[in-house]
C-alpha positions as CSV (number, residue, x, y, z in Angstrom):
1,M,17.2,-77.7,-51.4
2,Y,18.4,-74.1,-51.2
3,Q,19.7,-73.2,-47.6
4,K,20.6,-69.6,-46.8
5,K,22.8,-69.1,-43.6
6,A,22.6,-65.4,-42.7
7,H,25.9,-63.6,-42.6
8,E,27.1,-63.5,-39.2
9,S,27.5,-59.8,-39.4
10,N,25.7,-56.7,-38.0
11,E,25.7,-55.3,-41.5
12,S,23.5,-58.1,-42.8
13,N,21.1,-57.7,-39.8
14,I,20.9,-54.0,-40.2
15,F,20.1,-54.2,-44.0
16,K,17.3,-56.7,-43.3
17,Y,16.0,-54.4,-40.6
18,I,16.0,-51.4,-42.9
19,F,14.6,-53.3,-46.0
20,E,11.8,-54.8,-44.0
21,G,10.8,-51.5,-42.4
22,H,10.6,-49.5,-45.7
23,K,10.3,-46.2,-43.7
24,S,12.3,-43.5,-42.3
25,F,14.6,-44.2,-39.4
26,V,17.4,-42.8,-37.2
27,I,20.4,-44.5,-35.9
28,N,18.9,-44.8,-32.3
29,D,16.0,-46.9,-33.9
30,I,18.4,-49.5,-35.0
31,V,20.5,-49.4,-31.7
32,E,17.3,-50.0,-29.6
33,N,15.7,-52.7,-31.9
34,L,18.8,-54.8,-32.7
35,D,20.9,-54.2,-29.5
36,I,24.0,-53.0,-31.4
37,S,26.2,-50.3,-30.2
38,F,25.8,-46.7,-31.5
39,P,29.3,-46.5,-32.9
40,T,28.9,-49.9,-34.8
41,V,25.6,-48.9,-36.2
42,K,26.9,-45.3,-37.2
43,K,29.9,-46.9,-39.0
44,I,27.6,-49.3,-41.0
45,I,25.2,-46.5,-41.8
46,S,28.1,-44.4,-43.3
47,S,29.0,-47.4,-45.4
48,F,25.4,-47.8,-46.7
49,L,25.3,-44.1,-47.6
50,K,28.5,-44.5,-49.6
51,K,26.9,-47.4,-51.4
52,N,23.7,-45.5,-52.0
53,I,21.7,-48.1,-50.1
54,I,20.2,-45.3,-48.0
55,L,19.7,-41.7,-48.4
56,E,19.7,-38.8,-45.9
57,N,16.3,-37.4,-45.4
58,K,16.3,-34.6,-42.8
59,K,17.3,-33.9,-39.1
60,V,14.5,-34.5,-36.6
61,S,14.4,-33.6,-32.9
62,N,13.7,-36.1,-30.2
63,G,13.5,-33.6,-27.4
64,V,16.4,-32.0,-25.6
65,G,19.8,-32.0,-27.4
66,R,21.1,-32.1,-31.0
67,K,18.8,-33.2,-33.9
68,A,19.3,-36.7,-35.2
69,M,19.7,-37.4,-38.9
70,E,16.8,-39.4,-40.4
71,Y,17.4,-41.9,-43.2
72,N,15.4,-43.7,-45.8
73,F,15.9,-46.9,-47.7
74,N,16.9,-46.1,-51.4
75,D,14.8,-48.4,-53.6
76,L,16.9,-47.4,-56.6
77,F,20.2,-48.4,-55.2
78,C,20.2,-51.4,-57.4
79,Y,18.1,-53.2,-60.1
80,S,17.5,-56.8,-60.8
81,I,16.1,-58.8,-63.7
82,G,13.7,-61.7,-63.3
83,I,13.2,-64.3,-66.0
84,L,10.2,-66.8,-66.0
85,V,10.7,-69.9,-68.4
86,S,7.7,-71.7,-69.7
87,N,7.0,-74.2,-72.6
88,K,5.9,-71.5,-75.0
89,K,7.5,-68.3,-74.0
90,I,10.1,-66.5,-71.8
91,D,9.0,-63.4,-69.7
92,F,11.4,-60.8,-68.5
93,I,10.9,-58.1,-65.7
94,L,13.2,-55.4,-64.4
95,T,12.6,-54.5,-60.7
96,N,14.0,-52.0,-58.3
97,A,15.4,-53.0,-54.9
98,C,12.0,-53.4,-53.4
99,G,10.5,-55.6,-56.2
100,K,8.6,-52.8,-58.0
101,V,8.4,-53.8,-61.7
102,L,9.8,-51.0,-63.9
103,K,9.9,-52.7,-67.1
104,K,8.6,-56.1,-68.7
105,H,8.8,-58.0,-72.0
106,S,7.7,-61.4,-73.3
107,Y,9.4,-63.5,-76.2
108,L,7.7,-66.4,-77.8
109,L,9.9,-69.5,-78.3
110,E,10.1,-70.3,-81.9
111,S,12.4,-73.2,-82.3
112,D,14.0,-76.2,-80.6
113,E,17.2,-74.2,-80.0
114,F,16.3,-73.1,-76.5
115,Q,19.7,-72.1,-75.3
116,N,20.4,-69.9,-78.3
117,E,17.0,-68.3,-78.1
118,F,17.3,-67.7,-74.3
119,L,20.7,-66.2,-74.8
120,S,19.3,-63.9,-77.6
121,F,16.4,-62.8,-75.7
122,T,18.3,-62.1,-72.6
123,N,20.8,-60.0,-74.6
124,N,18.0,-58.1,-76.2
125,F,16.3,-57.2,-72.9
126,I,19.6,-56.2,-71.1
127,T,20.5,-54.1,-74.3
128,S,17.3,-52.2,-74.1
129,L,18.1,-50.9,-70.5
130,G,19.7,-47.6,-69.9
131,S,23.4,-47.4,-68.9
132,E,22.6,-46.2,-65.4
133,I,20.5,-49.3,-64.8
134,K,23.0,-51.6,-66.3
135,E,25.6,-50.2,-64.0
136,K,23.5,-51.0,-60.9
137,L,22.4,-54.3,-62.1
138,I,22.9,-56.7,-59.1
139,G,22.0,-59.9,-60.9
140,I,19.5,-62.0,-62.8
141,G,17.2,-64.6,-61.3
142,I,15.7,-67.4,-63.5
143,S,12.4,-69.2,-62.6
144,I,11.7,-72.6,-64.2
145,P,8.9,-75.0,-63.8
146,G,11.3,-77.9,-63.3
147,I,14.2,-78.6,-60.9
148,V,17.8,-77.5,-60.4
149,N,19.7,-80.7,-59.7
150,K,23.3,-79.7,-58.4
151,E,24.1,-83.2,-57.7
152,G,23.4,-84.4,-61.3
153,N,24.8,-81.1,-62.5
154,F,21.7,-80.3,-64.8
155,I,18.7,-78.1,-65.0
156,E,15.4,-79.6,-66.0
157,F,13.6,-76.8,-67.6
158,T,10.7,-79.0,-68.8
159,S,10.1,-82.8,-68.7
160,K,11.5,-83.0,-72.3
161,Y,14.3,-80.5,-71.9
162,K,17.4,-80.7,-69.8
163,A,20.5,-78.5,-69.8
164,D,23.9,-78.8,-68.1
165,L,24.4,-76.4,-65.3
166,S,27.5,-75.0,-67.3
167,F,24.9,-73.2,-69.3
168,I,24.4,-70.8,-66.4
169,E,28.1,-70.4,-66.0
170,N,28.4,-69.3,-69.7
171,L,25.6,-66.7,-69.1
172,K,27.6,-65.4,-66.1
173,S,30.7,-64.9,-68.3
174,I,28.8,-63.1,-71.0
175,F,26.6,-60.7,-68.9
176,N,29.1,-60.3,-66.1
177,V,26.6,-60.4,-63.4
178,P,25.6,-63.1,-60.8
179,I,22.9,-65.5,-62.3
180,L,20.7,-67.7,-60.0
181,I,18.3,-70.2,-61.2
182,E,15.5,-71.9,-59.1
183,N,12.2,-73.8,-59.2
184,E,9.1,-71.4,-59.7
185,S,7.5,-72.5,-56.5
186,N,10.6,-71.7,-54.5
187,L,10.8,-68.4,-56.0
188,A,7.2,-67.6,-55.4
189,A,8.0,-68.4,-51.7
190,V,10.9,-65.9,-51.8
191,A,8.5,-63.2,-52.9
192,E,6.0,-64.2,-50.2
193,A,8.6,-64.4,-47.4
194,F,10.3,-60.9,-48.0
195,L,7.7,-58.8,-49.7
196,T,4.4,-59.5,-47.9
197,K,2.9,-59.9,-44.4
198,N,3.7,-63.6,-44.7
199,S,7.2,-62.8,-43.7
200,I,6.0,-63.2,-40.0
201,Y,5.6,-66.9,-40.5
202,N,8.4,-69.4,-39.9
203,N,6.8,-72.3,-41.8
204,F,4.6,-71.8,-44.9
205,M,4.0,-73.6,-48.2
206,V,3.4,-72.1,-51.7
207,L,1.3,-74.1,-54.2
208,T,1.9,-72.9,-57.8
209,I,-0.8,-73.9,-60.3
210,N,0.3,-73.4,-63.8
211,D,0.6,-76.0,-66.6
212,S,2.2,-78.1,-64.0
213,I,1.7,-78.2,-60.2
214,G,4.5,-77.4,-57.8
215,I,5.0,-76.8,-54.2
216,S,7.6,-75.1,-52.0
217,S,8.1,-75.5,-48.4
218,F,9.6,-72.3,-46.8
219,H,11.3,-72.3,-43.3
220,Q,13.0,-69.6,-41.6
221,E,14.6,-69.3,-38.1
222,N,13.9,-65.8,-36.6
223,L,16.5,-65.7,-34.1
224,E,19.3,-67.0,-36.2
225,K,17.9,-65.3,-39.4
226,N,18.5,-68.4,-41.6
227,F,16.1,-69.7,-44.1
228,F,15.7,-72.6,-46.5
229,F,13.2,-73.8,-49.0
230,K,12.6,-77.0,-50.9
231,A,10.4,-77.7,-54.0
232,G,8.3,-80.8,-54.3
233,R,7.0,-82.5,-57.5
234,V,3.5,-82.8,-56.4
235,H,2.1,-82.7,-60.0
236,H,2.5,-86.5,-60.1
237,M,1.0,-87.1,-56.5
238,V,-1.6,-89.8,-57.0
239,I,-5.0,-88.7,-55.7
240,E,-7.3,-91.2,-57.4
241,S,-6.3,-94.8,-58.2
242,N,-7.4,-95.9,-61.7
243,G,-8.2,-92.3,-62.4
244,K,-7.0,-90.2,-65.5
245,L,-4.0,-91.5,-67.3
246,C,-1.2,-89.0,-67.0
247,E,1.6,-88.4,-69.5
248,C,4.0,-89.9,-67.0
249,G,2.1,-93.3,-67.5
250,T,0.6,-93.2,-64.1
251,H,-3.2,-93.1,-63.2
252,G,-4.7,-90.4,-61.2
253,C,-1.8,-87.7,-60.9
254,W,-3.0,-84.5,-59.3
255,G,-1.7,-82.4,-62.1
256,G,-3.9,-84.2,-64.5
257,Y,-7.0,-82.8,-62.6
258,V,-6.0,-79.3,-61.3
259,S,-3.2,-77.8,-63.8
260,N,-4.4,-74.9,-66.0
261,K,-4.0,-77.2,-68.9
262,A,-6.2,-79.7,-67.3
263,L,-9.0,-77.2,-66.6
264,I,-8.9,-75.9,-70.2
265,N,-9.0,-79.4,-71.6
266,D,-12.1,-80.3,-69.5
267,F,-13.9,-77.1,-70.6
268,K,-13.0,-77.5,-74.3
269,K,-14.8,-80.9,-74.3
270,Y,-18.0,-79.1,-73.9
271,F,-17.1,-75.7,-75.2
272,P,-14.5,-76.3,-78.0
273,E,-14.5,-72.7,-78.9
274,I,-12.6,-71.8,-75.6
275,K,-9.0,-70.7,-76.5
276,N,-7.4,-70.0,-73.2
277,Y,-7.6,-70.2,-69.4
278,N,-9.1,-66.7,-68.9
279,E,-12.1,-67.5,-71.2
280,I,-13.3,-70.2,-68.8
281,F,-14.4,-67.5,-66.5
282,N,-16.7,-65.8,-68.9
283,D,-20.2,-66.0,-67.6
284,K,-21.3,-68.0,-70.7
285,Y,-19.2,-70.9,-69.6
286,F,-18.6,-71.0,-66.0
287,E,-22.0,-70.0,-65.0
288,S,-23.6,-72.6,-67.2
289,K,-25.0,-75.8,-65.7
290,V,-22.0,-77.9,-67.3
291,G,-19.6,-75.1,-66.2
292,K,-20.8,-75.2,-62.6
293,I,-20.2,-79.1,-62.6
294,L,-16.8,-78.9,-64.1
295,L,-15.6,-76.2,-61.7
296,D,-17.1,-78.1,-58.8
297,D,-15.2,-81.3,-59.8
298,Y,-12.0,-79.2,-60.2
299,L,-12.3,-77.8,-56.7
300,K,-13.0,-81.2,-55.3
301,Y,-9.7,-82.5,-56.7
302,L,-7.8,-79.4,-55.7
303,S,-9.1,-79.8,-52.2
304,I,-8.0,-83.5,-52.0
305,G,-4.4,-82.6,-52.9
306,I,-4.3,-79.7,-50.4
307,K,-5.6,-81.8,-47.7
308,N,-2.8,-84.2,-48.2
309,L,-0.3,-81.3,-48.0
310,L,-1.9,-79.9,-44.9
311,F,-1.8,-83.4,-43.1
312,F,1.8,-84.0,-44.1
313,S,3.4,-80.6,-43.3
314,N,0.9,-78.7,-41.1
315,P,2.0,-75.3,-42.5
316,E,1.2,-72.0,-40.8
317,K,-0.1,-70.8,-44.3
318,L,-0.6,-72.5,-47.6
319,I,-0.6,-69.8,-50.2
320,I,-1.8,-70.6,-53.7
321,S,-0.1,-68.9,-56.6
322,G,-0.9,-68.7,-60.4
323,K,-3.7,-67.5,-62.7
324,I,-6.2,-69.1,-60.3
325,C,-5.8,-66.0,-58.0
326,L,-7.3,-63.8,-60.7
327,Y,-10.6,-65.7,-60.0
328,K,-10.5,-66.1,-56.3
329,Q,-13.8,-64.3,-55.7
330,F,-15.4,-67.2,-57.6
331,L,-13.3,-70.1,-56.2
332,L,-11.9,-69.3,-52.7
333,Q,-14.9,-69.8,-50.3
334,E,-16.0,-73.1,-52.0
335,L,-12.5,-74.4,-52.0
336,V,-12.1,-73.7,-48.2
337,N,-15.6,-75.3,-47.6
338,K,-14.5,-78.4,-49.3
339,I,-11.1,-78.6,-47.6
340,Y,-12.5,-78.0,-44.1
341,K,-15.7,-79.9,-44.2
342,N,-15.5,-82.1,-41.1
343,H,-11.9,-81.3,-40.9
344,I,-9.5,-82.5,-38.3
345,F,-6.5,-80.3,-39.2
346,Y,-4.5,-78.6,-36.4
347,R,-5.2,-75.1,-38.1
348,G,-8.3,-73.6,-39.6
349,P,-9.5,-72.1,-42.7
350,E,-7.4,-69.0,-42.3
351,T,-4.4,-71.1,-43.4
352,I,-5.5,-71.0,-47.0
353,E,-5.0,-67.9,-49.0
354,F,-4.5,-66.7,-52.5
355,S,-1.2,-64.8,-53.5
356,S,-1.4,-61.1,-53.7
357,F,1.1,-61.4,-56.5
358,K,-1.5,-63.6,-58.4
359,E,0.4,-65.2,-61.3
360,N,3.5,-63.0,-60.9
361,G,5.0,-64.5,-57.7
362,S,7.5,-66.6,-59.4
363,I,9.0,-63.9,-61.7
364,I,9.1,-61.2,-58.9
365,G,10.7,-63.7,-56.6
366,A,13.3,-64.4,-59.2
367,A,14.1,-60.8,-59.6
368,M,14.5,-60.3,-55.9
369,F,16.5,-63.6,-55.4
370,P,19.9,-62.1,-56.3
371,I,19.4,-59.2,-54.0
372,F,18.6,-61.5,-51.0
373,D,21.2,-64.0,-51.8
374,K,23.8,-61.2,-51.8
375,L,22.9,-58.9,-48.9
376,L,21.1,-61.1,-46.4
């Protein structure tokens, strides 16, 4: 579990206020909203100006008296790299301080020498950046489908590949920047918590649907400005006894019904020409009689697992992340209908939503993670 205790400082609180506002402000705005003295705010604002975190905009008048200086958040004061690791490829993005993607590239994994390829790809991507960007690089965030086990001192990239945590320390020494690694669901939650309207919630969950199924529980305490998140391995949650045999040797694992891989395999049994996930939603397939039955079964099993999560955690929001978001116009309403038919949940259908980041929540969260870890 990752737990972030906010810096006990006015500087951290003021940065959070400016970052979340993303608009012009004057010093008195901060004084009034955060109840911090004018001299203290002015001193911190001067420091932020020197660090290029904010920029002077113009002087504005609030009535009688001297004009006040207006400031803007500088979304180019730093840059960060997000890396998304999967079984077949490694994706890279470069973002500014607000999470806007400025550059991206993908590399296919071609051998079993994961660490060597990872190092080579990372070096290639950083080398491709301009000198000004490299000078302002605040860190690298890495998203993995597995877990980071600090007690066992290992990283589980996939069920078949583990690496010692010293691997990350080696990367830090090579690239001379902070490097953070986390579960993909946790990082999708980071993106939701700090870059979307979901920041208003104290307790929400992010369900990531890829070739494996993951969940993150995100909690934040508004008054103390602390937050923590924890990933869950719900891929192997049993939803049907004596059901499909999972690769783990257990019958009826949720991931065997609702992962991207599972959906593709189900469709390929009837439409062997299908090559990838996106082709499923070609009218020829998902609008066919068989396709409608397959999707109805898919949503039935997806709803069963989501019901379990709602009963167990009662989140204010359950946000679904992954490629499935690209096709929410076909799936969302029917999924909600299945979840809330004769429901007895504390909250209603508005609890369920698809991520606005679609399949990119994890990698954007990875890029933003070093910024929030350092400055909040």
